[in-house]
C-alpha positions in Angstrom: 25.6 -41.2 7.6 26.8 -41.7 10.6 30.8 -41.0 11.7 32.9 -44.5 11.9 36.3 -42.6 12.5 37.3 -41.6 16.5 40.3 -39.6 16.9 42.4 -41.0 20.5 45.6 -39.6 21.0 45.4 -37.2 18.4 45.8 -40.4 16.4 42.7 -41.7 13.6 41.4 -44.8 14.7 38.4 -46.8 13.5 35.3 -46.0 15.8 34.4 -49.5 15.2 37.7 -51.7 14.6 35.9 -54.9 13.8 34.2 -53.5 11.3 36.7 -51.7 8.9 37.3 -54.4 6.9 33.9 -55.3 6.1 33.1 -54.6 2.5 30.3 -51.8 2.0 26.8 -53.1 2.5 24.2 -51.4 0.2 22.0 -48.7 1.8 18.2 -47.9 1.0 16.8 -44.9 0.4 14.9 -43.8 3.4 11.2 -43.4 2.9 9.2 -40.6 3.2 7.7 -41.7 6.8 11.1 -41.7 8.0 12.0 -38.3 9.0 12.5 -36.4 12.1 13.0 -32.7 12.7 16.6 -31.3 12.8 17.4 -29.6 16.8 16.9 -26.5 16.7 18.0 -23.8 20.1 16.9 -23.4 23.7 16.5 -26.5 26.0 18.3 -28.7 23.4 21.4 -26.8 24.0 20.4 -26.6 27.5 20.3 -29.9 27.9 23.6 -30.0 26.2 25.3 -27.9 28.3 24.2 -30.0 31.5 25.5 -33.1 30.0 28.8 -31.8 28.7 29.7 -30.0 31.9 28.7 -33.4 34.0 31.2 -35.1 32.0 28.0 -37.6 30.9 27.8 -39.7 27.7 24.2 -40.0 26.7 22.8 -43.4 24.7 21.6 -40.4 22.9 25.2 -38.9 20.4 26.8 -42.5 21.4 24.2 -44.4 19.4 22.9 -41.8 16.9 19.5 -41.9 17.7 17.1 -40.6 15.7 15.2 -39.3 17.9 17.6 -37.0 20.0 16.3 -33.4 18.4 12.8 -34.2 20.2 14.1 -35.2 23.3 16.9 -32.9 24.4 14.3 -29.8 23.3 12.0 -31.0 26.2 15.5 -32.0 28.8 14.8 -35.5 28.2 18.5 -37.6 28.1 19.3 -41.1 27.9 22.4 -41.3 30.9 25.0 -44.0 29.0 27.0 -44.9 32.0 30.3 -46.8 32.6 31.6 -45.2 30.0 31.3 -44.8 25.9 33.5 -47.9 24.6 31.7 -51.5 24.6 33.1 -54.7 24.8 30.6 -56.1 22.3 30.3 -55.4 18.6 26.6 -55.8 17.9 26.1 -55.6 13.8 23.2 -52.9 13.9 25.1 -50.8 17.3 26.8 -47.4 16.4 28.4 -47.1 20.2 32.1 -47.0 19.9 33.8 -50.9 20.5 36.8 -51.2 21.4 38.7 -52.3 25.3 36.6 -49.6 28.4 38.9 -47.7 30.5 38.1 -48.1 34.3 34.8 -46.9 36.1 34.3 -43.9 36.9 33.5 -44.3 40.8 32.2 -40.5 40.7 29.6 -41.7 37.7 26.5 -42.3 40.0 26.8 -39.0 41.7 27.0 -37.0 38.7 24.5 -38.8 37.0 22.3 -37.7 40.5 22.9 -34.0 40.0 22.5 -33.9 36.5 18.9 -35.4 37.0 18.4 -32.7 39.4 19.3 -30.2 37.3 17.3 -31.3 34.2 14.4 -31.7 36.6 13.3 -35.2 34.9 10.7 -36.8 36.5 11.7 -40.3 35.2 15.6 -40.8 34.2 16.4 -43.7 31.8 19.8 -45.2 32.9 21.2 -47.5 30.4 25.4 -48.7 29.6 27.7 -50.4 27.7 28.0 -53.7 27.9 30.9 -54.1 30.5 32.2 -58.0 29.7 35.3 -57.1 31.1 34.4 -56.4 34.2 33.4 -59.4 37.2 30.1 -58.4 37.5 29.0 -56.8 34.2 28.9 -53.4 35.9 26.2 -54.7 37.9 28.0 -52.6 41.0 27.6 -49.2 39.1 23.6 -49.6 37.8 22.8 -50.2 41.9 24.9 -47.3 42.8 24.2 -44.9 40.8 20.0 -46.0 40.7 21.1 -44.7 45.0 22.5 -41.9 44.1 19.4 -40.6 41.9 17.1 -41.8 44.7 19.1 -40.1 47.5 19.3 -36.6 45.0 15.7 -37.1 43.7 13.3 -38.8 45.5 10.2 -37.9 43.4 11.5 -39.3 40.0 11.2 -42.9 39.0 14.1 -44.5 38.0 14.0 -47.0 34.8 17.3 -49.2 33.4 18.3 -50.4 30.2 21.0 -53.2 31.0 23.0 -55.8 29.3 22.3 -58.9 30.0 25.1 -60.1 32.0 25.8 -62.7 30.9 27.8 -65.5 32.7 28.1 -62.9 35.5 26.3 -65.1 38.6 24.3 -63.2 40.4 25.0 -59.6 38.9 21.5 -59.2 38.0 20.3 -59.9 41.6 22.3 -56.8 42.7 20.1 -54.6 40.0 17.0 -55.7 41.4 18.0 -55.1 44.7 18.5 -51.3 44.2 14.5 -51.6 43.1 14.5 -49.5 39.7 10.9 -48.6 38.8 11.4 -50.0 35.6 14.4 -53.4 34.4 14.4 -52.9 30.3 16.5 -55.8 28.7 15.8 -55.2 25.2 16.0 -58.3 23.1 16.4 -56.2 20.2 16.3 -58.9 16.9 14.9 -62.5 16.8 16.4 -65.9 17.9 16.7 -66.5 13.9 19.0 -63.6 13.6 21.0 -63.0 16.7 24.2 -64.6 14.9 24.6 -62.5 12.4 22.5 -59.2 14.4 23.6 -60.0 18.3 26.5 -62.0 17.9 27.9 -62.3 21.5 24.2 -62.4 22.7 22.2 -65.5 23.5 18.5 -65.3 22.5 16.9 -67.8 25.4 19.8 -66.5 28.4 17.4 -62.5 27.9 14.4 -63.9 28.1 14.8 -65.9 31.2 16.9 -62.6 32.4 13.9 -60.6 32.7 11.4 -63.8 33.7 14.1 -63.8 36.6 13.8 -60.2 37.9 10.2 -60.9 38.4 10.2 -63.7 39.9 12.7 -61.9 42.7 10.4 -58.8 42.5 7.0 -59.1 40.9 6.3 -55.2 41.3 8.4 -54.1 39.1 8.3 -53.5 35.6 9.5 -55.5 32.9 10.6 -54.3 29.4 11.8 -55.3 26.2 12.0 -54.2 22.6 13.6 -55.4 19.2 14.0 -53.8 16.2 12.3 -55.1 12.7 13.5 -54.4 9.2 17.1 -57.0 9.9 15.5 -59.6 7.6 12.9 -61.5 10.3 9.8 -63.1 9.2 6.5 -61.8 10.7 5.8 -64.8 12.3 9.0 -65.0 14.1 7.8 -61.4 15.5 4.4 -62.4 16.6 6.8 -65.6 18.1 8.8 -63.1 20.4 5.6 -61.6 21.9 4.9 -64.7 22.7 8.5 -65.5 24.7 8.4 -62.0 26.5 5.0 -62.9 27.5 6.1 -66.0 29.1 8.3 -64.3 31.0 5.7 -62.0 32.3 7.1 -58.6 30.6 4.9 -55.5 30.6 5.9 -53.6 28.3 6.8 -54.0 24.0 8.6 -51.5 21.9 8.8 -52.1 18.1 11.0 -50.4 16.4 12.5 -49.6 12.5 15.8 -50.2 12.5 18.1 -47.5 10.8 21.8 -48.7 9.5 24.6 -46.4 11.0 26.9 -46.6 8.4 27.3 -48.7 5.3 29.9 -51.0 7.6 26.6 -52.1 9.8 23.8 -54.6 9.3 22.2 -53.4 6.2 18.2 -52.6 6.5 16.3 -55.7 4.5 12.7 -53.8 4.6 11.4 -50.9 6.0 8.4 -51.7 7.4 5.8 -49.3 6.4 3.2 -47.7 9.3 0.6 -49.4 9.2 2.4 -52.7 9.6 3.4 -51.2 13.3 0.2 -50.5 13.9 -0.9 -54.1 13.7 1.8 -55.0 15.2 1.1 -53.4 18.1 -2.5 -54.5 18.1 -1.3 -58.0 18.2 0.0 -57.2 21.3 -1.6 -55.6 23.0 -4.2 -59.0 22.7 -1.2 -60.8 23.9 -1.4 -59.5 27.0 1.3 -56.4 27.3 0.5 -53.7 29.6 1.9 -51.1 27.0 3.3 -51.0 24.0 5.5 -48.7 21.9 5.3 -49.9 17.9 6.3 -47.0 15.3 8.6 -46.8 12.8 11.0 -44.4 14.9 10.0 -45.9 18.0 13.3 -46.1 20.3 13.5 -48.0 24.1 13.7 -44.4 25.9 11.1 -42.5 23.6 8.3 -41.3 25.2 9.7 -43.1 28.1 8.2 -41.0 30.9 4.7 -40.6 29.2 4.8 -44.7 28.7 5.5 -44.8 32.3 2.9 -43.6 33.0 0.6 -45.5 31.4 2.2 -49.0 32.2 1.2 -48.1 35.6 -2.2 -47.0 34.6 -3.1 -49.6 32.9 -1.4 -52.3 35.8 -4.2 -50.5 38.0 -6.9 -51.2 35.7 -6.4 -54.5 35.0 -5.8 -54.7 39.4 -9.3 -52.9 39.5 -7.8 -50.4 41.5 
């Protein structure tokens, strides 16, 4: 179970204040196919050291990703910029919620330095939601992209952004910085938004992804959903169609895992064969790349998947 308390100025506070008063939710026993290896020494410790020395946050730690041992063992970390506190209160997420502090203007340079030190060929940069900022943090994303480009020109860059809801012009700032991959996760099907992702709007997120392609068709677009939250199969297929209508290139599908008893419960553990079936359908609908498995996450194997994505586009274009 994830830690649900934090220390602040020597005091213990709920990590998720909005969830603290809720009754405990049931937790289903994990099936045999939901198993990860414990992190070992060596590269994992080195990755941890570099992240700490630069004073950075990672979504691997803050969101309690089950794949942290595997990814950090090969020196792959997903940087979480703009602090570790989110202004949203999604029912599934383990990132701390509350009022964030001011932006660290030196952070883009720190991320660039860590990227170079880790010798990353492909880097993923995500963030907390920053609804308190006029541009939702778009300029900070752009500055981070430019800093990485300057320090590691051979590194490809993937951004996983918030929805920039009601932040006119924010998306355009990020796209103008030309990341190689623009990722924004839908997270779940429309019928589950009010309980799972109440601060977001499904069709706004779909439109955001479509707008990226309108501005710069060369940028790869990517989105992902979790299953096991009470969605119906036909709803998942409809999400695929909506994303293809927005010309999204890459779809990820993974099992939702409940961080604590205060979070949304796991309604069902989806067996591996259903993930394989969804992958087959998604490819048939026209996605260039699909990652679908119980432990699939947005940034899991991102570098290898990006290489496959480029190859798939080249094949489609006949190159």
